[in-house]
Structures are given as C-alpha cells and as structure tokens.
N, C-alpha and C positions, 0 to 999 in steps of 0.2 A: 504494500500500500504506500502511496506517495502523497505527501501534503504539499500543496503549492504555496508559494509566498509572494508577497506583493511585488517584489522586484521582477517577477516573471509572469504575470498573470496568464491569461489564456488566449484561446484562439477564437476562433472562428468558423465554423461552419455552423449551420443550423444553430445550435445553442450557442453559437458563435458569440461568446461573451467577450467583449472587449475588457471586461473587468468582472469575470464571473466568480472567482474565488481566489483567496490568496495562496500563493505557493510559499510555504514556510517550512523548512526543515530545521534541524538543529543548526546552530550558527556554523557557517562554513569557515574553515581555516583561511587565513590570508592566502591569496594566490601566490604560488611559489614557482618561480622560474629562475633562470640565471639572473642574479641580482645585477642589474645594469649599473655600471660604474661610469662609462663614458657618457658625456652629455648628449651625444647624437649617435645614431646608427645608420650607416648607409646600407640600404636594402634595395637592390636593383637600382631603379632610377629615382627612388625616393630617399630623402634624408629625413629620418624620423628623430624625434626629440624624446628624451627620457621623460616618462610620465611622472607627474608630481606625487601620485598617491599609490601607485602599484608598481611591481617590478616588471615594467613593460615599456615599450617605446610607442609613442603616439604620433599620428600624422594625418594628413588629409590628401585626397586626390580630387582635383577639379574635373568634373564631368559635365557634358552638355545637359542642360535641363531637359532638352528634347533631342535625343540622338537623331531623329528624322529631320531636324533643322527647321521645323515649322515655327517653333517658338524659340526665340533667341535667349541667351543667358547660360550661366553655368550653376552648378550646385556642388558644394563641397561634401565629399564622402569621407567620413571619419573612420579611422581604423586604430586598432590597438594590437601590437605584436608582442607576444611573450617569447623571447628568444630561447632556443635550445641551450642546454648547459654544456654538453660535450663538444669541445672545440677541436679535438684531435682526430675526429672522424667526420666524413661528409654527412651533412644533415639528411634526414629522411623527409618525406613529403610533409608539408604543413597540415595541421588539423584546423578546420574552420567550423565554428559552431554558430548557428543562426536561431534567433529568438522568435517567439510566437507573437500573438496578438490578432492581426497585424497592428502595429502601433508601438510595440516595445522595442527598445534598442538592444542589440546583442551585447554591446559593451556593458550595458547596465546589469547584465546577468553574469558578469565575469565570476562572481563568487560561487556560482553553481557550475560553470563550465570548467574553470581551472581545476578544482578538485577532481572532477570526473576524468580529466585528461592529464593530471599531474604525473602519473607514471610514465608518460611518453615524452616528458619535457627534456630528457637527456638528449634525444636526437631529433625531436620534432618541434618546430615552432608551433605555437597556437595563435591563430589569427581570429580576431573579432572585428566585424565590420558593421557599423550601424547602417541599415538600409536607408535610402533616401527618404527624407521626411520624418525620421525618428532620431531621438537622442541628439548626438552631436552632429548629425548629418542634416542640419537645417530643419529641425523638427517643425512640422506643420502646426500652426497655431490658429485654430478656428474658434471664435467666440460667437454665440454663447455655448456652442457645442462642448468646448473643452471644460466648461465649468458646470455642466449638467450632470445629474446623477445617472441618467440614461440618455441614449440618443433620441432625438425627436425629429419629426419631419421638418419643423420650422428651423431647427438648428442645422440640420443637414442641408436644407435649401440655402441658408445663409452661407454655410461653409463652401458649397459649390460655387456660389456667386463670388465669394472672396478669392477662390483659387482661379476662377475664370478659365483661360486657355490652358492652364497647367493642371486642371482637374483630372486629366487622363494620363498624367505623366509619372504616376507613382506606383504603377502596377508591378507585379512580381517579375514580369519579363524584363522590364527596364532595370529593375533593381538587380536581377541576376546578371545582366550585362555589365552593370557597375562592378559587381564582384569580379567578373572576368577581367575587367580593366584593372582593378586593384591587383589581381594576381599577376597580370602582365607587368605592371609597374614594379612589383616586388621581385619579379623573376621566378615566380613559382609556376612550374609547368603542370604539376598534378597536386591534388589535395585529397585528404579524407574529409568528408563533409557530414556533419551531424546537424540535424534539425529537429526541433521539438514543436509540436502543435502547428501553428501556422508556419513555423520554420520547416516543417515537412513539405508543405505546399510550395514554399519557396525553393526548397532543395530539389523537389521533382522538376520544378521549372528550370532550374539550373541544369539538371541532368538531361532535360530535353533540348536545351539550347546550346549547351557546352559539354556534350557527353564525353569527349576525350580528355577533359580536364580532371576526371575523377578516378581515383584508385579504389575508393570504398565509400559507401553511403550508408548512414544510419538515419532512419526515419522513426522518430519516437512519438507515437500517438498521431497517426497519419490519416489524412483524408485525401481523396484523389484529385489530381489536377485536371484530369480528363474524365468524360463519361459520367459525371455526377448529375443527379436529378436536382432541380431547384427546390424540390420539396424535402430533400434529405430523408428519404423513407427509412433509412437504417436506424434513425434516432429512437423512435418510439419502441420498436422491438428490443433494442439494446437496453432501454430504460426498464421495460417490463421484465426482461430476462435478468437484469441486475438485481431488482428487488426480490424476484423469486429465488434467484441463486443465493443471495445473501441469507434469505430465510432457510433455504434447504440445507445450507452448510452449517448453520448455527445451532448448537445444542439447545438454545433457548427458544427456537422458533420452528424447528423442522418437524415437530410432532403436532403442530396446530393443523386443524382441518382446512383444506383448501389452499389456494395460492395467496401469496402476499399481495399481489396486484389486485386480486378480487376484493380484498379488504380495503385497499386504497381506493378502488373504484366505488365501493360502498360509501366511503367518506366523501368522494367527489360528488356522488349523487345527492348526498345529504346537504353538502354546501351549495350545490346548484339550487336546491329547493329553499334552503334557509341559510344564507350567508351568516357567518359568525363574526361578531365584533367584540373586541376585548383589549386588555392591556397585558403586556409581558415585558420581561427584561431582554434586551438584545444581548449579543455576545459580550459587549463591554459593560453591561450592568445598567444601561439606561432604560428606564421605564418608558415604553412607547405604545402608541395605539396600533392595534393590529386588525387587519381585515382578512378573514379567512373565507375565500370563495374559490370558484373554479380557476380564476386567473392566477391568484397567488399560490394555489396548490400546484398549478402547472409550472410556475416558476420554480417552486421547490423541487418538483420531480425532474424537470429537464435541466436544472442548474445544479444538480447534486453530484456531478461526476468527478469532483475533485477531492473528495475526502469521504470518510466513513459515516459521518454523523447522521445524515438523512437516512441512509440505509439502516443504520443502527436503530433509529428511533421512530421513523414515520409509521411503520406497521403497528407498533405498540401504542403510539399516540392515537392512531385511528381507532384502535380497539378501546382505548380509555375513553375517548369522546363518544363513540357510537354505543358502546356497551355499558358505560358507567356515568355518562354525562360529565366527564372530567375534561375540560378544554385546555387545561394549563400546559401539558406537554406540547400539544399542537400549536398553541399560540406562541410558546417560546421558540419552537423551531422556525415559525414564520417570522418572528421578530428578529431572530439571529440571521436568517437568510436575507432579510431586507437590507442588512448592513453588509454581510459578506458578499452578496451579489454585486454590490457597488465597491467592495474593498475599501470601505471607509467613506468618509464624507468628502466629496469634491470641494474645491477644484484640485485636479492633479496638475503637476508641472508637465507641460507638453514634452519636455525632454525625458520624463519618466514614462509617460504614455501619451501618445497623440491620438485623440479621438478623430481628428481630421484625416490623419493617415489611415486609420482603421476604415473610415468611410471611403476614402479615395481608392484603396486597394479592393475593398468589397465591391465597389461599383465598377471597377475595371476588370476584375478577375473572375468573379463568381457567377454561376448561372442563376437566372431569374425567370419567373413565369411571365415575363413581358420583354419586349425588345428594347434594349437600352439605346439603340440607334434611332428610336422613334421619339417624337415629341412627348413631353410629360402627359398631355391629355390623352394621347393614343396609348401610352403605357398603362394609364389607369383603366381604360376600356379593356385592354388586353388582360390586365391583371384580374379584373372582375370576371371576364369570360373564363380565364384559367381557373379561378376559384370555383366557379360554377361547375366546370367540367370535373375538377378534382373531387368536388363534393358528390357528384353523380357517380363517378367511377371508383374512387378510393376514399370514401368518407372516413374510414378508420385509419388513415395514414398516421395520425398522432394519437390513436386510441391508448387509454380510455378518454382522452381529451378530444374535443372536436377541433376541426380546422380553425374555427374562429376563436376558440379558447386558446389554442396555440398561438394564433396570430395576435392575440391580445397581449402577449408578452412584450416587454420592452424590445425595441428594434435591435438592441445589442444581441438579443437572443433569437427572436423569431426571424429576423433578417428579411423576410419576404417582401416587405414594403420599403425597405431601407433606401432604395435607389429610384423611387418613383419620380423625384424632382431633381435628381442629379443632372448636371449639364450634359448635353450631347457630346459624345467623344468625337475626335477627329477621325476621318476614314483611315488616317495613317496609324491610328492606335485602336484597332477594333476591340471592343469589349469581349470578355469571355475567352480570350485566346492567349493566356500567358505562355503557352507552348504553341509554336506554329502548327497548323494542321498537318498531320502526317509525319510529325517529328519522330525521329528514332531515339529512344532513350538509351542511356548509357548501358553498356554491357558489363560494367564493373559490378562486383558483388554488392548487393543491397540487403540490409537488415531492416525489417519492419517490426517494431515493437508495439503491441496493443494490450492495454489493460482490459481484463475481462469485465470489469465493472465500470468501464468508461463509456458513457453515452454521449459525450461531447464529440469524440472521434471514435465511433464504435469499431470493434474488431472487424465487422463486415466491411467497413470502409477500408481498413488496413489490408484486407484481402484483395480488394479492388486495386489498391496501390501496388501491392506485390505483383499483381498480374500485368502491370505496365512494363515490368522489367524482365529481361531474359534470364537474369541470374539473381533472383530475390528469394529471401526466406522470411516468413513471418513467424514470430515467436509470440505466443499468448502468455501474458504475465498474470497468473491467477490472482483474483481478489485485489487487483490493483486498479488504479483510477487513471486520471489524465496526466500523462508524462510520467514515465516509469523509471528513468535512469538518473534523474536529477533529484538530489535530496533523498537518495535511495536508502531508506531506513532498514530494508531487508537485505541489503548488500547482495542483490541478485542481478537485476537488470543492468546495473552499472558494470558489474563484472562481465556480463555477456557482451556489452558494448566494447569494453576494453579488449576482450579476447577476439572479438570480430575485427576490430581495427588492426590488431597485431597479426592475426592469422587468416583473415578474409573468409572466415566461416564462424558460426556462432558457438561451435564446440558443444560441450555438455550443458544443456539448458534445463536439467532436472529441477534446479531450484525454482524455476518459474512456475512449476506446478505444486510447490510446497509452501507457498506463502499463506500465512494465517488468515482465516476467514474473518469477516466482520462479525464481531460478537454482538448480535442483536439483543435487545432487552426482552425478557419474557413477558413483562407487563409494566405499566405505570400504575402504582397503587398509592393513594394518598396517605395510607397508614401502614406501619410495619406489620400490624396484625393481619394484613391482607396478603402478605408475601409468603412464598414458600420458604421454609427454614433452610439454613445451610445444613449440610449433611454432617452428622457428628463423626469425629475421629476417635480412636482410642484415647482415653484420658479425659474425655469431655464430661463435665458435670452440669452443663447448662441445660435449661429446659427448652422446650420447643419455642416458647416465647423469647427466650434469650437468643436462640439461633435465628429467629426472625429479625431481632435487633442487630445481630451480627451481619446478616445478609443486607439489611438496610444500610449499615455502615460501609460495607464493601461497595454497594451500589453508589453511595455518595462519593467514594474515592474514584470509582470509574466515571461518574458523572463529571467530576472536576477535570479529568483528562479529556473527556469528550468535549467539554466546553473550550478547552485550549484550541481545538480545531476551529472554533467559531469566534475566537477572541483576538482582537488586534491591539489591546492596550496593556495586557499583563495583569488585569484584575477583573473580577466579575462577581456575580451573585448566584446563589443556589436556586433550585426550582421553587423551594418553599422557604427561602431566606438564608441568611448567612453569606459569607464572602469567601473568595479564594484570591490568592495572588501567586504568581509564579515568576521565577527568574531562571537563568541558565547558569549552572556552575558545576564543576567536577564531572563534566561529560554527561550531565543529566539535567532535566528540568526539575527544579525544586519548588514544591508547592507548600503554601501555608494556608490551611483551612481554618476558618473561624465560625463556629456555630453553623456549619455548612449543612444544609438540609435537602435531602432528596425525597424524603417523606415528611409529613407534617409533625410526627410525634418523635422523631429521632434526628438529632444533629450531631456533627462530629467536629472536633477541634484538634489540630495537630499538624504534622508535617508529612510530606510524601515526596519520594524521589522516583522519577520516571525516566528510565533510559529510553529515549525516543528511538534510537537506532538499535539494531541487533547487538546483543541478545534481548534488549527490551525489558530489563528487570524493573519491576515496580515494588516499592517497599513503603508502607504507610504505618505511621505510629499515631494512633488516634485515641482521644478520650471521648466518651459518649455523654451526651446530654439530651434533654427533651422532656416534655411534659409527661409525667407518669412512667418514664423510662428509667430502669435501675442504672445507677452510675457504673461506669466501667472503663476499661482501656483495652485496646486491641492492637495487635500487630497483624497486618494483612499484606500478603505478597503474592505476586504471580509473574509469569513471563509473558509480556505483551506481544511478543513476536512468535510465540509457539502455537501451532494449530491446536484447537480444542483445549486451550490452556485452562487449568484449574487454579483457583485461588486457595491459599492456605490462611486460616484465621486462627490466631491464638491470643489468649489474654484472659481477662476476667470481666464478668458482668454480674453485678449484685453479689460479689464475693465468690461466685462460682467459676471454676476454671472452664475456659472455652477452648475447645480443639475441634475445628470443623473445616470443611472444604465446600466449594461451590464452583460452578462454571464462572470463569473470570468475568467481572463486570465490564 
C-alpha cells in the first residue's frame, strides 16, 4: 500500500484529480548524489550551476514556445542533474523521472525520486526536468482558477482566454520534444525513463515520439495514451472490485453476507431519497458542515484510490447508518474527504501545482465526447447528444452511480465537461494526438506497475498500456493504490523497479502478491458493550466486558493511525472526542493520544509508535478512561505490514490481568 503526499499529488484520467489526495510517506532522506564541489558543471552544450539546496546542478534550456513557428517566443525549460559518483569508469545511461498531475513539476518531487534511484547514482546520472508550464519551467498562472478549490467552467474559460494563442502549446507531445532537446543539449543518447501517474502518459508519449532514445521504461500507475474511451469505462468496475476485494480479504468483513458494493449501493439509494446533513470533524480537527448525498458519496468512492481509509471504513459506516441510525462515521469520512480531495485549502503556489497547466494538457491530450476543433456551442450540442447516447447504450458505465451523478463531481475528477469552453486549437496542434497517428512505440523493455486497489488508473488501463509495446510486462501490486514505487512502505514495488532498471526484466515479483490486505472494520459501535470481545490468551483474568474495553482501546489506536492518512496538520480529534498529535522520530511516527475516543464510553491516553515502513511495528502504551469504565492500562502491539496481522493486548483492567488477541485494528 502506498500513501501519496502533497508534493506529488495525482493525475488524471477520469478521476483525474489535479489534487485528489496527498502523497505522504515517511520523511525521505536528503537526496544523495556526488556532492558537487565545483560551482559549475559542463554537461554537453550546457553549463549548469551548482544548486543552492540539493547536491545537484541546475540549469535551463531555451525552447521555442511553438516549435511549429506559428507563435513567436521562447520558454525556459528547467532541469536538475544529480551527477554520478564514480568518476573512474564511463557513466551509464541517465535515469529520468517524470511527475504526474499534469501540473506538478518533476523537480518538486526530487525527495521521492532520488531515494528510489539512489542505488544507481554511482554510474548513472539522475535527471529531473520540469515540463513546460510547471515548476521552474515558467509555470502557468491562471486566476481565479489557481486559487479555486476545484476547477470551474468560469475559471477554465478565463484561463483559456488568458493563454490565448498559447493555449494549445503545453501538450504532452510538445513537452516530450522538450525533453528530447534537453537530452541532446546534455549529450545523453539513451535514458531509462520512469513515470508515475500522468508521468506514465507523458512517458508513453515520449516512447512514441522518440522510441530510440530509451533503454528501459517504467510506467507506475498507467493509463493509455492511445485507444482510450472518453468515458473511462474501466473506472467504475475497478472501484467496485476494490471495495469487494478489500472486504473479501479482511478477516473483519469476509464473512458478512453479500458484497461490499451492495451495501454501499444501499447507502447510495438511501441518500438519493433522503440526503443527510450534519457536522463532523475533518482530518485536521475542524468542525465542518457536511452534506451526504449521491454526489458527495460519488466523490468519496471515485476519489478513494490513494490510500486505505475509505476502503477500511465506508462499508462499516454504511452499515452503522442504515442498520443503526448512526451517521457519525459516514459524516466524518465525508468531512475528511472534503479536505483531502483538495489537499488542503487553496491557493496553491503555481510552481507547486499549476491548475492552468492541468487544464491546458487535459484539453490538448485527452479524449472527449465532443470535438475540440468545433466551436464551444457545437461542442455543447455534441456533448448533450453523446450523453444521451451513452445513457441509452451504457447507463451503468459508472454504476452504482448514474452518469449524471458522476458528472456532478468537480471537473478535476469527472473531466467530461472540462474543455467545453477551451479555445480552439490551431490545425498545427491537433487535439487528442500526443503521439502521431500510426506511431511505432519503443521496442525497449517496459515495466507497467498497477495497484490492484487503484481506481484512478485501474489495472485494466495498465493492461491496455502494456499492449502498446512489443516488449512490456505488467506487474499487479496486490492491495496497493495509486503509484506503487514511491514512498514504498512495503519495500516491494521499489525493489522491482530497481531490478528492472538494472536487468531489463522484473525478476522475482512474488512480493507483489504478498502485501497486507486493508484491514476493514467489523463495525462502528457507539458503545464498547456492542463490540465483540478480544479473544483471551493464557493468563487472562479479564471478563468479557473487560475484553470489550480492550478491543475498544485497540480500535482507538488503529483509528489514530487511520486518521494520519487523512490529516495534513499533525493533530486531530477522535470520533467521539479527545485528541491525537503525531511527529516523526526514530524511524517511526510517534503518537500522543489524549482522552482519544473511538466509542463513547471508552477513551485512551498515552503514546504509540508506528513504523510506517516495513516491518511496520506498532506499539501502544495506553491508560483507559471513560464513563463507567474500570480504570486500567494496556500494552497493544501488532505488525502493520503483515497479512492477517493479529494484535496482542496485555495489561490490567479493574485490577484484573488482561492477555488477549484480536484481528489488528
């Protein structure tokens, strides 16, 4: 499983969120290459300057804003080169990593890319290039789009007017040609190319336009540059399969009758008939108003592919609401998602993420159910006709949600209406053709990595990508989400990538089938008395009531870890009160819980250490409080990375020794 962090958000297709969920792994080590000592480095025709903040050399290359010459002017393409350490042997091919979005700069994600490729820095340079319109490559600034929580038609229209004749000059094909020009200037004949999320779309584009420049290609969470439907029909089946698969693999859910999606569909039908309004705390502990309806549930379901929490909790939240009238878990999920789906409160710096670039690439490269070479009024007519036809021929394309419920999502996600008002492209820059028709893709070895729980770029799309190349292998990374090799806490996908780059084949990929399941919740219960007790071990003196309190305490510890995935500030609140704070120290996240409550009648105070990366040890030391609950203290531990992990609970409650075990929370 992989967590994404704000420095790298996500991509684009369908749920194509420009800011769908943060990518945050444990803090990455500082990039480590050959420590530059000289103030400059001559690399091919470029004189690079020592970067002020990282062990690399920085520079720019002037490129025509319009290689076809229709629009005059130039644009500076920024690069960062991490030089190889070993100077007594000739260097091997450079490694180039490309970020997603579109809209995020590759240089901005150096703290993820350099650790991934650090083992190669002896003889390989690592090159990061900000695509035109991102980061230091003259990032597009479009207001008010840049300051909006989500894309809007009004903001997109204004952005297109601002860009004017340059609105069609930021597509992946032009950016791929920029990279080729940078390689020429540096004197790099061939490269190993890694792309994640939208970076896979860019990398396919490069592989179709400059196939001979590639020795190896890694496409992490890929969607196809050719032959994709504008409706992205792979998304909903992937979403449904992910919820069902998470339930089927979890010891807490697999014995429930029926499928997980059936229960979520029942929740959807209930919210269609009677939308729910309430208040809940978002991931950072702010009390916010929440609307639970078909649209917000669709955003939750389709925007869930970047971490475990929605898979972990939505099924149980649906059962709590429908079966017991308890809306609190559902409202909390929706409140958290309202922040995480925006990755905090805008505005973003355009050098961190450019909403204008996201839109410009989307409208130049992606397929739509209307003709982008037609006037906006014609596009709208074509769009309405296409919707009518899809509704008649494939009404379940986004099931259990309707086409209109899906299209009610923010334009960052639904995408379908994003380009209705975008300027007409020049005939010299035809839309939807990042790769020339009939292009021959590289014959170099290609590795496609797909997380089995990723509905942003589903494995079925990865299969289509692999089919574009004559020498491609797809590896499915079990129980993993969007982008598998960066921040790889399971130490699996990253090792497969490194082996592939070195040996041009993925080698032994058995680890990809052995990643721990999402441990779903058996239920949300407002009181500990409604929980199943933890199972006694030899030496236990606790009563069944004590073991229910022990289970509630363990669920509180697990709930704090789950909230970490939804938290951007370092502190938050419990479902029924209390607080948590966390910091990173001693190679683990250190939690402080204060009266932290997962049920109403039990709270816990104490400390917890969570090893985010493999082996993933969790150790909690907690004292118990709560109305009518006997005092006690417990030590709770489990291995977060182990499939079907069991938690061990020891301590005392009401003076009675507790020794118990339960499915890890």
